[in-house]
N, C-alpha and C positions, 0 to 999 in steps of 0.2 A: 021761580027759581028753576036752572036746567039741574039733570043727576045725566052723571056720569054712568055712558052704555059700561054690559056688559061686559061685554067684550075689551077696553079698555081694562079693568079690572082685572080679568083671565093670565090678560099680559103683562102688568104691573105684579100680579102675580109668580107669576112663570120669568119674569126675567127679577130676580125678589127669589125666590127657588134655588134659578145657575147659580148666581150669586152666590147664596149661605152656602149650596158644595163647592163653586166650586174656591170656598173658604178653605175647607179643607185639607187644597190639594200645597200638596209641594211638589221642587223642585228636585228635590234629593235627592238621594236615590235609598230605600230601606235597609237594603243587604255596606256592614261595615264598610270599606277602604279600608282594609288589610290590604288582603292579599290572600290570608289562609283559604283557601273552599269554606263553603258553611259546611260539607261533609266531612267525610276518612276518603280512603282511594278507593275506589268499589274491589277491585282486590282482596281487602285486609277487611272491604264486610262482607266479602264473599267467605275467605276463608271463617273466619265471626261464623255467623253463620253453622254453618258446611258441622264445628266442634261445636256445636252449642245443638244442631242433630246427635251429634251422633250421643250427645252430656240423653238424651234424651228418649231417641235407643235405648241405652243399656241401662237409663234408669227404670222404660216398657219390662225389657225385658226380664229386670226382676223386682222388676211387681209381677206377670206372668206367671214366673217361678214362686213366687206368694198365694200367688192363687191356688195355683193349681199345685203344692203341697197341702195348703187347709179344706180346697174341697177331695183329697183324696182316703188323710183320712176318716174313719167316722164320726160322729158327735153322738154327743151322749143323749143327748134331751131324743124324746120316747117318734116316732114319724105323728105328719100333721091326724086326725081321724077327718072325711069333707065329706 
């Protein structure tokens, strides 16, 4: 009885693996066939980011004012001894 050489088994395994991987390949595109772009216009995105950054800047100003106010008034507790 003759055994199949290792190279033949490796070649068959490679072909089977290649066919398995190519089974997942499809010719259809991933993007929907709409005509509508997947993202908004860059100018609209930029305006939205600027608006969000201005809101964040205002919130940080408010937070800093609150922190300054809390640091300015004296605390009711005694100082910690070391």
